[in-house]
Each structure stands twice: as C-alpha cells, then as structure tokens.
C-alpha positions in Angstrom: -23.0 -4.5 24.3 -20.3 -2.8 22.3 -17.5 -1.5 24.6 -16.3 1.1 22.1 -16.2 4.4 24.0 -15.8 7.3 21.7 -15.9 5.6 18.3 -19.1 5.0 16.3 -18.2 1.6 15.0 -19.3 0.5 11.6 -18.8 3.3 9.0 -20.6 2.0 6.0 -20.5 3.2 2.4 -17.5 2.3 0.2 -15.8 0.3 2.9 -18.8 -1.9 3.7 -18.4 -5.6 2.7 -20.7 -7.6 0.7 -21.2 -10.0 3.5 -22.8 -7.4 5.8 -23.4 -3.7 6.0 -22.1 -3.4 9.5 -18.5 -4.4 8.6 -15.6 -2.1 7.9 -13.0 -3.2 5.4 -9.6 -2.7 7.0 -6.5 -1.7 5.0 -2.9 -1.9 6.0 -1.8 1.4 7.6 0.6 2.7 4.9 2.7 4.8 7.3 3.7 2.1 9.8 7.5 2.3 10.1 8.1 0.0 13.1 6.7 -2.5 15.6 5.7 -6.1 15.0 1.9 -5.9 15.2 0.1 -5.0 12.0 -1.5 -1.6 12.2 -4.7 -1.4 10.1 -6.5 1.7 8.9 -10.1 1.8 10.2 -10.9 5.3 8.9 -9.1 8.6 8.2 -8.7 9.3 11.9 -8.5 5.8 13.4 -6.2 2.8 13.2 -6.5 -0.6 14.9 -4.1 -3.3 16.1 -4.4 -6.7 17.7 -5.6 -6.3 21.3 -3.4 -7.2 24.2 -5.3 -6.8 27.5 -2.4 -5.2 29.4 -2.1 -2.5 26.8 -5.8 -1.9 26.7 -6.0 -1.5 30.5 -3.0 0.7 30.4 -4.7 3.1 28.0 -7.7 3.1 30.2 -5.5 4.0 33.2 -3.4 6.7 31.8 -2.8 9.8 34.0 -4.5 12.9 32.4 -1.2 14.7 31.8 0.1 11.8 29.7 -2.8 11.8 27.3 -1.3 14.7 25.3 1.6 12.4 24.5 -0.3 9.2 23.6 -2.9 8.2 21.0 -6.5 8.6 22.0 -8.0 5.2 22.9 -11.3 4.7 21.1 -12.5 1.2 22.1 -12.5 -2.3 20.7 -13.8 -4.0 17.5 -14.1 -7.6 16.5 -12.0 -8.5 13.4 -12.2 -11.5 11.1 -10.9 -12.3 7.7 -13.3 -13.1 4.8 -12.4 -14.4 1.4 -14.0 -12.8 -1.7 -15.1 -14.5 -4.9 -11.6 -14.2 -6.3 -10.0 -15.9 -3.4 -8.4 -12.7 -1.9 -8.4 -12.2 1.8 -10.1 -9.2 3.4 -9.8 -8.2 7.1 -13.2 -6.9 8.3 -14.1 -5.1 11.6 -17.4 -5.4 13.3 -18.9 -3.9 16.5 -17.4 -5.8 19.4 -19.9 -8.1 21.3 -19.1 -9.5 24.7 -17.9 -13.1 24.7 -17.8 -13.1 20.9 -14.2 -12.3 20.0 -11.2 -14.4 20.6 -9.4 -13.8 23.9 -5.8 -12.7 23.3 -5.0 -11.6 26.8 -1.3 -11.0 27.4 -0.2 -13.0 24.3 2.0 -10.6 22.3 2.1 -11.5 18.6 5.9 -12.0 18.7 5.4 -14.9 21.2 2.8 -16.6 19.0 3.9 -19.5 16.7 5.2 -18.3 13.3 3.8 -20.1 10.3 4.9 -20.1 6.7 3.0 -17.7 4.5 0.6 -19.3 2.0 0.3 -17.9 -1.5 -3.4 -17.1 -0.9 -2.8 -15.2 2.3 -0.4 -12.9 0.5 -2.7 -11.9 -2.3 -4.1 -9.0 -0.3 -0.9 -7.9 1.1 1.9 -8.1 -1.5 2.9 -5.7 -4.2 4.3 -6.6 -7.6 7.1 -4.1 -6.9 7.7 -4.8 -3.3 11.3 -4.5 -2.1 12.2 -7.8 -0.5 13.4 -7.0 3.0 15.5 -9.5 5.0 17.4 -9.2 8.2 21.0 -8.3 7.4 23.2 -11.4 7.3 20.3 -13.8 7.0 19.2 -15.4 3.8 15.6 -16.3 3.1 14.7 -20.0 3.1 12.1 -19.4 0.4 13.5 -16.7 -1.8 12.4 -18.2 -5.1 8.8 -18.9 -4.0 8.5 -15.4 -2.4 9.6 -13.8 -5.7 7.0 -15.9 -7.6 4.3 -14.9 -5.0 5.1 -11.2 -5.4 4.9 -11.5 -9.2 1.6 -13.2 -9.2 -0.1 -11.1 -6.5 -1.8 -7.8 -6.5 -2.2 -4.8 -4.2 -6.0 -4.3 -4.5 -6.4 -1.7 -1.8 -8.7 1.3 -1.4 -6.1 3.3 0.4 -2.6 3.8 -0.9 -0.1 6.6 -1.2 0.5 8.5 -4.3 4.0 9.1 -3.1 6.3 6.1 -3.6 8.4 4.6 -0.8 12.0 3.6 -1.3 14.1 1.5 1.1 17.7 2.4 1.9 19.8 -0.7 1.8 22.7 -1.6 4.2 25.2 0.3 2.1 23.0 3.5 2.2 22.2 3.1 -1.5 18.7 3.3 -2.9 16.8 0.2 -4.0 15.5 0.5 -7.5 12.0 -0.6 -6.5 9.3 1.7 -5.2 6.0 0.7 -3.6 2.9 2.6 -2.3 3.3 1.5 1.3 6.1 1.6 3.8 7.8 -1.8 3.3 7.6 -2.5 7.0 3.8 -2.1 7.0 3.6 -4.7 4.3 5.8 -7.1 6.2 3.7 -6.9 9.3 0.5 -7.2 7.3 1.6 -10.4 5.6 2.6 -12.0 8.9 -0.8 -11.0 10.5 -2.8 -12.5 7.6 -0.7 -15.6 7.7 -1.4 -16.1 11.4 -5.1 -15.4 11.2 -5.6 -17.6 8.2 -3.8 -20.6 9.7 -5.8 -20.3 12.9 -9.2 -19.8 11.1 -10.6 -23.2 11.8 -10.5 -22.7 15.5 -10.5 -18.9 15.8 -13.0 -16.9 13.8 -12.9 -13.5 15.6 -10.1 -11.4 17.0 -10.2 -8.3 19.3 -8.5 -5.2 18.0 -7.8 -1.9 19.8 -9.1 1.3 18.1 -6.6 4.1 18.4 -6.2 7.6 17.1 -4.3 7.8 13.8 -1.6 10.3 15.0 -0.5 11.2 11.5 -3.9 12.1 10.0 -3.1 15.8 10.4 -0.1 15.5 8.1 -0.2 15.4 4.3 3.3 14.0 3.9 4.0 12.5 7.3 7.7 12.0 8.2 7.8 9.5 11.0 10.7 8.4 13.3 10.0 5.4 15.5 12.4 5.3 18.5 12.6 2.4 21.0 13.0 4.1 24.4 14.8 3.1 27.5 17.8 1.0 28.6 15.7 -2.0 29.2 13.1 -3.6 26.9 11.8 -6.8 28.6 8.8 -6.7 30.9 8.7 -7.9 34.4 6.8 -11.1 33.3 9.4 -12.0 30.6 11.0 -15.5 30.8 14.7 -15.7 31.5 15.3 -16.6 27.8 13.4 -13.6 26.5 14.9 -11.2 29.1 18.4 -12.4 28.1 17.6 -11.9 24.4 16.3 -8.4 25.0 19.2 -7.4 27.2 21.6 -8.6 24.4 19.8 -6.4 21.9 20.2 -3.4 24.2 23.9 -4.1 24.9 24.7 -4.3 21.2 22.8 -1.1 20.3 22.5 2.5 21.3 19.8 1.4 23.8 22.6 0.8 26.3 24.7 3.9 25.5 22.0 6.4 24.8 18.8 4.9 26.1 17.2 5.1 22.7 17.6 3.4 19.3 16.0 3.7 15.9 13.2 1.3 15.1 12.0 2.7 11.9 11.9 5.8 9.8 10.3 7.4 6.7 11.3 10.9 5.5 9.9 12.7 2.5 12.4 14.0 0.0 11.6 17.2 -1.7 14.2 16.7 -4.4 12.9 13.4 -5.5 9.2 13.4 -4.4 9.3 10.1 -2.5 9.9 8.7 1.0 13.1 7.2 2.1 12.7 4.4 4.7 14.8 2.6 7.3 13.8 -0.4 9.5 14.7 -1.7 12.9 17.6 -3.9 11.7 19.3 -0.7 10.5 18.7 0.9 13.9 20.1 -2.0 15.8 23.5 -1.7 14.1 24.1 2.0 14.7 26.9 3.5 16.8 26.4 6.7 18.7 27.7 8.6 15.7 25.5 6.5 13.5 22.4 7.4 15.6 23.3 11.1 15.3 23.6 10.7 11.5 20.2 8.9 11.3 18.6 11.8 13.2 20.2 14.3 10.9 18.9 12.3 7.9 15.4 12.2 9.4 15.4 16.0 9.6 16.8 16.5 6.1 14.4 16.8 3.2 16.8 16.1 0.4 17.6 19.8 -0.1 18.3 21.2 3.3 18.3 20.4 7.0 14.9 21.4 8.5 16.3 23.8 11.1 12.8 25.1 11.8 11.9 21.8 13.4 14.4 21.9 16.2 12.6 24.2 18.6 9.1 22.8 18.3 10.4 19.2 18.6 12.7 20.1 21.5 9.9 21.8 23.3 7.7 18.6 23.0 10.5 16.4 24.2 11.3 18.6 27.2 7.6 18.8 28.1 7.3 15.0 27.9 10.4 14.5 30.0 8.9 16.8 32.7 5.7 14.8 32.7 7.4 11.4 33.0 9.7 12.5 35.8 6.5 13.0 37.8 5.2 9.5 37.2 6.5 7.6 40.1 6.5 3.7 39.8 5.7 3.8 36.0 7.8 1.7 33.7 7.4 1.8 29.9 9.4 -1.3 28.9 9.5 -1.9 25.1 7.4 1.2 24.3 8.3 3.5 21.4 8.3 7.2 20.8 7.0 8.6 17.5 8.3 12.0 16.3 6.2 13.3 13.4 6.4 16.3 11.1 5.0 17.2 7.6 7.5 16.7 4.8 5.8 19.1 2.5 4.2 21.9 4.4 3.7 25.4 3.2 7.2 26.4 4.3 8.8 23.6 2.3 6.7 24.5 -0.8 7.8 28.1 -0.5 11.4 27.0 -0.2 11.2 24.9 -3.4 9.4 27.7 -5.3 12.0 30.3 -4.2 15.0 28.2 -5.2 13.4 27.3 -8.5 12.9 31.0 -9.2 16.4 31.8 -8.1 17.9 29.2 -10.5 15.9 30.6 -13.4 17.0 34.2 -12.6 20.6 33.1 -12.3 20.4 32.0 -15.9 19.5 35.6 -16.9 22.6 37.8 -16.9 20.5 41.0 -16.7 19.3 40.1 -13.2 21.0 42.2 -10.5 23.6 40.4 -8.5 21.6 40.8 -5.3 18.6 38.9 -6.8 20.9 36.1 -8.1 21.8 35.3 -4.5 18.1 34.7 -3.9 18.1 36.7 -0.7 15.1 38.8 -1.5 13.1 35.8 -2.5 13.1 34.0 0.8 9.9 34.4 2.9 10.4 36.9 5.7 8.4 35.0 8.3 7.9 31.3 7.4 4.9 29.6 9.1 5.6 27.6 12.3 5.8 23.9 11.4 3.5 21.4 12.9 5.1 18.6 14.8 4.0 15.9 17.2 5.5 13.5 19.7 3.6 10.4 20.9 4.3 7.4 23.1 3.0 4.1 21.7 3.1 0.4 22.5 2.3 -0.4 26.2 2.0 -4.2 26.2 4.8 -4.4 28.8 4.1 -1.2 30.8 3.3 -1.2 34.5 2.9 1.0 37.6 2.1 0.5 41.3 -1.3 -1.2 41.7 -1.7 -1.9 38.0 -3.4 -5.3 37.6 -1.9 -6.5 40.9 1.6 -6.7 39.3 3.9 -8.2 41.9 6.9 -6.0 41.1 6.7 -2.4 42.2 9.2 0.1 41.0 10.4 3.2 42.8 10.6 6.6 41.2 10.2 7.5 37.5 11.4 5.4 34.6 15.1 6.5 34.6 15.9 4.5 31.5 13.3 6.2 29.5 14.2 9.6 30.9 17.8 9.0 30.0 16.8 8.2 26.4 14.9 11.5 26.3 17.9 13.4 27.7 20.2 11.8 25.0 17.7 12.7 22.3 17.5 16.3 23.5 21.3 16.6 23.7 21.9 15.3 20.2 19.2 17.5 18.7 20.7 20.5 20.5 24.1 19.6 19.0 22.6 19.3 15.5 20.8 22.7 16.0 24.2 24.3 16.8 25.8 22.6 13.8 28.0 20.2 15.8 27.4 17.0 13.9 
C-alpha cells in the first residue's frame, strides 16, 4: 500500500543497507542553504524532508499553473535510523506502508523539543574541518565538547562535493576552514539525527516527503534562499509565536521589502569554492545590505554575471503574474529559491579568454588590439540556465483547504510585494545603479 505516486521507491545497489535490500541509505543534501528541516538526498533527482501533513496536502492541491514554480511532489517514504557495527548512525528510507510510520501531522520541527546532541549521533553528520556556526551575539554552552566531537568524528558519506564550501563571517572575512557540504546542511542534519535518536525508544519510523531535487540540472549550483512576504506566521500560530515572527519581520527587510535572505551559496571562479551565508546574516541586513547581498550572489569572483539578469527577471515576472491570479492563497513562511550554474560553458569560456589575454599581454610582440582581449571574447555566449522555485508550504492556506477557518481575500499581497522589490532591485543592478 505504498502511497508514492511517481517515485519507484527502493533503489538498491550501492545505497542498499546491510539490514535489508529494500532500504535506501539517505545522505545529507549538500546544497541545502536555508530552512530548519534536514533535507536528505534520496537519489540524483530526488530529496526528502520530514513530512508535515499540511505541506503534503498543499503539494497535492497545487493549481496546475503553479507547478512550474514548485518542486515536483513524488510521494512518501518511511525513514528510520539504523546503527552500523562501528556505532555510526545511518538514516534509511523504505517504501511507506499505511499505519506503519510515525504520524507527524502539523508538528513542524522547530516546535518540537530540542535536545542536546550526543557524541554518537554526530558521528555521521560532523566533519573534522567543519566551521562552527553560531548565532551572532550568542556563545555556545558546549563549545569545548563540540570541538572535541568534531575532532573525533568522521564524514563517512557516499555523496560529497569536490568543491569546498567556505563561510563568510560577520565581518565579511573568509573562515580558514573548508568543508564538503554547505555548513547549514550539516547543522540541520545534526539536529535531525539528535531528535530521531532521542525519540528512538518510542518512535521507530518517520514519514518523509519525496520531492524533486531542483538543483540536479546544475553542475555547480549557486543557490539563493529568500524568505518571502511581510508576514511569516501561519493562521494557527500561537500568540507567542506570532509575536516572535512579527518581531523578526519588523527588524529585517521582510517589513521594508517583503523579502529577506535566508541562505546563499555562490561559486567563485577565481578560487574554485563556494562562499556561503546563513539566515542570521540575512536577518541583520538593511535595504542597502540586501542589495549588496544580491550583487554578491550574482558575482562569480571575477565579474558580475550580467547575463543572468534577463532570464531571472523573466522567471520572477512570470511567477508574479501567476500568484496575482491565486485568490485567497497565502504562502506564510515559504521561501523562494533562485538557482543558476556557477561554472557553465559561458563562465569557462570567460576564464579561458582572460587567461589567454594575460599571457598575450606578457608578449610585447602581440598587437595592441589583441592585448585588450576584445577579439578573444565569444561573439554569442550561450544562454544561461536559471531556475526559480517556491518551497516550504507548512503554513500555506487557501479557501476551502483542510477546512481552515480563516479565509483570505485576493492574492498574497505580502508575497507579491516581495517579488516586486526583488524585481526592482535586480533591474537597478542591471542598469548599474548599485
């Protein structure tokens, strides 16, 4: 009675576990830049995340014209953690059977009790070179033990990036440490393992959503995670939570622009690694800071990717037109991903041309025209591939959805306002008005 719709669950081979040929060994999704739920890699084209019933039903109810801008929903799997002979923890997915998996209806992970990480639970999720990431202004209450855990642990994963990730600290300087996953994905993964392990005596199986891996087309995915809208709390939020979310909005660009940065990774051609930002960085940005962050996201370390402006703007305008037709829809706390390839054929040609130009400039016999490099630039660079996707619908609603008592009129103006701000700033960057 597997409810998976388009996914053939249970790819075997090298990902099969010793405990059963049906299981799929899950790995942390190395390109997760934001959010709080741990995204796991199921296969090359699919990721999974802890199931929240409201989000599942929302995916199943999406209007056809919105599906271009959302990940494809592929069904449900049951997930459990299994220890191997060395004491390391594996997350394993199995075909979902009715009444088998733990019910997690409408219990977002951020509302579940937080428990201290155990050393064993970190074995599968830490890296010996992981950059320790803390909220600005807050000190860790277990810094020493965390350092020792990191030193004694290993990253024994089948899937990793050959391109290192570097965090930018609060002063915009580079950390000296590099890891093979986005630091935020490691953070979420450790928290997920800690929760599942601490609940293992009572809760053996968990339901996870299967969703399209929206970056699988990209060799070097540059990802910008934007929290959209002027309001983030759902209609069912408690007064305390609503007040907390409203304060975050008031103190960030969510109030002034209807959008704020929740995470970022951008590939740098000059160094060959990703630069990363997290949500705490995004919360502290002014309007000008947000503009600079967007500029940084579109800069590859050598030049501003001006070729990205038109395709990204076209996607944003198209999404805006679609959402303006969705009466009564509200996408509270959802995010928007903007994605492009940091090392496509155009970028490679750019580096090659500039390398040749520098070599020729060292030869005094080269004509002056060639020294300028003008004749070496490609005459018609290929059109870059970009993508724009809405994600995270655990607090979304529309008229008639699950008998929600609150019915909203018209489109989600807060979200549309955020898109308008994003479009305006990108147009200004395109024209050189930074």
